[in-house]
BAVOKOL-240120 format. One line per field, with one value per atom (N, C-alpha, C): atom name; residue in three letters; x, y, z. Coordinates in nm, 3 decimals, padded with zeros to 5 digits. Atoms other than C-alpha are relative to their C-alpha. Example, Ala and Ser with C-alpha at 12.3 -4.5 7.8 and 13.67 -1.06 7.14 Angstrom:
2
atomo: (N/CA/C/N/CA/C)
residuo: (ALA/ALA/ALA/SER/SER/SER)
east: (00.089/01.230/00.090/-00.082/01.367/-00.077)
north: (-00.119/-00.450/00.120/-00.119/-00.106/00.109)
up: (00.000/00.780/00.000/-00.006/00.714/00.073)
This chain:
72
atomo: (N/CA/C/N/CA/C/N/CA/C/N/CA/C/N/CA/C/N/CA/C/N/CA/C/N/CA/C/N/CA/C/N/CA/C/N/CA/C/N/CA/C/N/CA/C/N/CA/C/N/CA/C/N/CA/C/N/CA/C/N/CA/C/N/CA/C/N/CA/C/N/CA/C/N/CA/C/N/CA/C/N/CA/C/N/CA/C/N/CA/C/N/CA/C/N/CA/C/N/CA/C/N/CA/C/N/CA/C/N/CA/C/N/CA/C/N/CA/C/N/CA/C/N/CA/C/N/CA/C/N/CA/C/N/CA/C/N/CA/C/N/CA/C/N/CA/C/N/CA/C/N/CA/C/N/CA/C/N/CA/C/N/CA/C/N/CA/C/N/CA/C/N/CA/C/N/CA/C/N/CA/C/N/CA/C/N/CA/C/N/CA/C/N/CA/C/N/CA/C/N/CA/C/N/CA/C/N/CA/C/N/CA/C/N/CA/C/N/CA/C/N/CA/C/N/CA/C/N/CA/C/N/CA/C/N/CA/C/N/CA/C/N/CA/C/N/CA/C/N/CA/C)
residuo: (MET/MET/MET/SER/SER/SER/GLU/GLU/GLU/ARG/ARG/ARG/ASP/ASP/ASP/SER/SER/SER/GLU/GLU/GLU/GLN/GLN/GLN/ASP/ASP/ASP/ARG/ARG/ARG/ILE/ILE/ILE/GLU/GLU/GLU/SER/SER/SER/ARG/ARG/ARG/ALA/ALA/ALA/ASP/ASP/ASP/HIS/HIS/HIS/LEU/LEU/LEU/LEU/LEU/LEU/PRO/PRO/PRO/GLU/GLU/GLU/GLU/GLU/GLU/ALA/ALA/ALA/ALA/ALA/ALA/ALA/ALA/ALA/GLY/GLY/GLY/SER/SER/SER/ALA/ALA/ALA/ASP/ASP/ASP/PRO/PRO/PRO/GLU/GLU/GLU/ALA/ALA/ALA/GLN/GLN/GLN/ALA/ALA/ALA/ALA/ALA/ALA/ALA/ALA/ALA/ILE/ILE/ILE/LEU/LEU/LEU/ALA/ALA/ALA/GLU/GLU/GLU/SER/SER/SER/ASP/ASP/ASP/VAL/VAL/VAL/ARG/ARG/ARG/GLU/GLU/GLU/ASN/ASN/ASN/ASP/ASP/ASP/PRO/PRO/PRO/GLU/GLU/GLU/ALA/ALA/ALA/ALA/ALA/ALA/PRO/PRO/PRO/ASP/ASP/ASP/SER/SER/SER/PHE/PHE/PHE/LEU/LEU/LEU/GLU/GLU/GLU/ARG/ARG/ARG/ARG/ARG/ARG/THR/THR/THR/SER/SER/SER/THR/THR/THR/GLN/GLN/GLN/ALA/ALA/ALA/ALA/ALA/ALA/THR/THR/THR/PRO/PRO/PRO/PRO/PRO/PRO/GLU/GLU/GLU/PRO/PRO/PRO/THR/THR/THR/GLY/GLY/GLY)
east: (-00.034/03.104/-00.081/00.082/02.881/00.089/-00.074/02.984/00.046/-00.035/02.983/00.121/-00.113/03.219/00.125/-00.113/03.444/00.055/-00.044/03.456/00.067/-00.060/03.529/00.139/-00.132/03.814/00.098/-00.083/03.948/00.048/-00.034/03.940/00.099/-00.091/04.104/00.138/-00.128/04.377/00.074/-00.064/04.444/00.046/-00.038/04.449/00.126/-00.117/04.706/00.125/-00.113/04.926/00.003/-00.009/04.925/00.141/-00.129/05.205/00.074/-00.074/05.485/-00.046/00.043/05.369/-00.141/00.134/05.010/00.010/-00.018/05.124/00.064/-00.068/05.349/-00.097/00.100/05.050/-00.081/00.069/04.894/-00.151/00.147/04.532/-00.048/00.062/04.317/-00.082/00.083/04.120/00.054/-00.059/04.333/-00.102/00.102/04.026/-00.079/00.071/03.844/00.092/-00.096/04.162/00.008/-00.007/04.185/-00.128/00.128/03.815/-00.003/-00.001/03.862/00.097/-00.099/04.174/-00.058/00.058/03.993/-00.117/00.115/03.681/00.051/-00.055/03.892/00.062/-00.061/04.082/-00.106/00.109/03.757/-00.058/00.054/03.629/00.092/-00.096/03.949/00.004/-00.004/03.944/-00.124/00.127/03.578/-00.022/00.015/03.606/00.136/-00.135/03.953/00.008/00.000/03.852/-00.016/00.020/03.792/00.128/-00.128/04.161/00.072/-00.051/04.250/00.152/-00.146/04.617/00.070/-00.062/04.671/-00.037/00.020/04.687/-00.018/00.026/04.534/00.023/-00.033/04.687/-00.040/00.043/04.531/00.073/-00.072/04.766/00.008/-00.025/04.810/00.149/-00.143/05.143/00.063/-00.058/05.188/00.022/-00.017/05.158/00.110/-00.103/05.415/00.136/-00.135/05.772/00.084/-00.094/06.034/00.113/-00.107/06.290/00.133/-00.129/06.639/00.087/-00.096/06.908/00.102/-00.101/07.149/00.134/-00.131/07.485/00.110/-00.123/07.829/00.007)
north: (-00.139/04.733/00.081/-00.084/05.004/00.092/-00.093/05.248/00.119/-00.116/05.526/-00.034/00.043/05.327/-00.010/00.012/05.254/00.138/-00.135/05.623/00.064/-00.052/05.716/-00.060/00.066/05.461/00.062/-00.061/05.612/00.138/-00.134/05.962/-00.009/00.013/05.850/-00.045/00.046/05.669/00.114/-00.112/05.975/00.105/-00.096/06.198/-00.045/00.056/05.966/00.003/00.003/05.987/00.125/-00.123/06.351/00.014/-00.025/06.446/00.106/-00.098/06.651/00.144/-00.139/06.971/00.024/-00.016/06.909/00.013/-00.007/06.849/00.134/-00.126/07.157/00.118/-00.107/07.371/00.008/00.003/07.264/-00.006/00.010/07.194/-00.027/00.027/07.209/-00.127/00.120/06.920/-00.081/00.079/06.673/-00.085/00.081/06.459/00.085/-00.089/06.755/00.034/-00.027/06.837/-00.121/00.121/06.474/-00.017/00.014/06.470/00.095/-00.096/06.784/-00.044/00.048/06.641/-00.115/00.115/06.316/00.040/-00.046/06.496/00.063/-00.063/06.705/-00.105/00.107/06.397/-00.082/00.077/06.209/00.076/-00.080/06.497/-00.010/00.004/06.497/-00.139/00.137/06.117/-00.031/00.028/06.104/00.091/-00.094/06.403/00.057/-00.045/06.436/00.143/-00.138/06.770/00.100/-00.088/06.909/00.077/-00.066/06.994/00.009/-00.004/07.110/00.007/-00.009/07.170/-00.128/00.126/06.815/-00.111/00.114/06.483/-00.124/00.122/06.168/-00.117/00.116/05.854/-00.125/00.125/05.518/-00.115/00.118/05.223/-00.101/00.103/04.895/-00.015/00.019/04.794/-00.081/00.079/04.547/00.086/-00.089/04.836/00.103/-00.097/05.048/-00.049/00.034/05.059/-00.058/00.056/04.853/00.099/-00.098/05.080/-00.052/00.045/05.070/-00.057/00.058/04.868/00.108/-00.099/05.081/-00.031/00.018/05.137/00.033/-00.030/05.141/-00.026)
up: (-00.018/10.726/-00.100/00.087/10.588/-00.083/00.085/10.317/00.081/-00.086/10.578/00.087/-00.082/10.803/-00.084/00.092/10.506/-00.032/00.033/10.414/00.122/-00.122/10.777/00.021/-00.010/10.783/-00.099/00.105/10.461/00.046/-00.048/10.612/00.115/-00.115/10.937/-00.045/00.052/10.745/-00.065/00.070/10.530/00.102/-00.104/10.840/00.074/-00.067/10.998/-00.088/00.094/10.686/-00.088/00.077/10.582/-00.057/00.060/10.344/00.083/-00.082/10.503/-00.020/00.024/10.332/00.055/-00.058/10.447/00.151/-00.145/10.804/00.039/-00.028/10.789/-00.003/00.009/10.692/00.130/-00.126/11.019/-00.016/00.001/11.101/00.141/-00.129/11.410/-00.006/00.019/11.261/-00.117/00.108/11.062/-00.076/00.069/10.984/-00.100/00.094/10.827/-00.116/00.107/10.632/-00.093/00.081/10.514/-00.082/00.072/10.419/-00.120/00.111/10.208/-00.110/00.096/10.041/-00.083/00.068/09.959/-00.090/00.082/09.832/-00.129/00.119/09.594/-00.091/00.077/09.484/-00.074/00.061/09.417/-00.119/00.109/09.201/-00.120/00.111/08.994/-00.062/00.053/08.961/-00.082/00.069/08.855/-00.121/00.110/08.621/-00.035/00.032/08.468/-00.052/00.049/08.314/00.115/-00.115/08.667/00.034/-00.024/08.691/-00.136/00.137/08.340/-00.014/00.009/08.419/00.045/-00.043/08.540/-00.098/00.088/08.365/00.085/-00.075/08.508/-00.094/00.082/08.366/00.077/-00.065/08.441/-00.068/00.048/08.403/00.112/-00.101/08.576/00.017/-00.024/08.721/-00.112/00.109/08.434/-00.125/00.113/08.187/00.023/-00.033/08.364/-00.051/00.049/08.237/00.113/-00.097/08.412/00.020/-00.021/08.577/-00.050/00.051/08.427/00.111/-00.095/08.596/00.037/-00.042/08.804/-00.069/00.064/08.639/00.100/-00.067/08.780/00.141)
């Protein structure tokens, strides 16, 4: 599979799984909407300073805290 095919699969998958608020906004072209969402996400991931009001934390699942046990 080429890089282009992989990127197209990524876009199609994202278009098929829009968040409720993204779907509610509506779009005549969900794939174009997904491509724009992914492009913006890639910029923020590659340059954490691109979104100064957000915080990008990189941790593995083994570094994450274990959720507390439910009580009662």
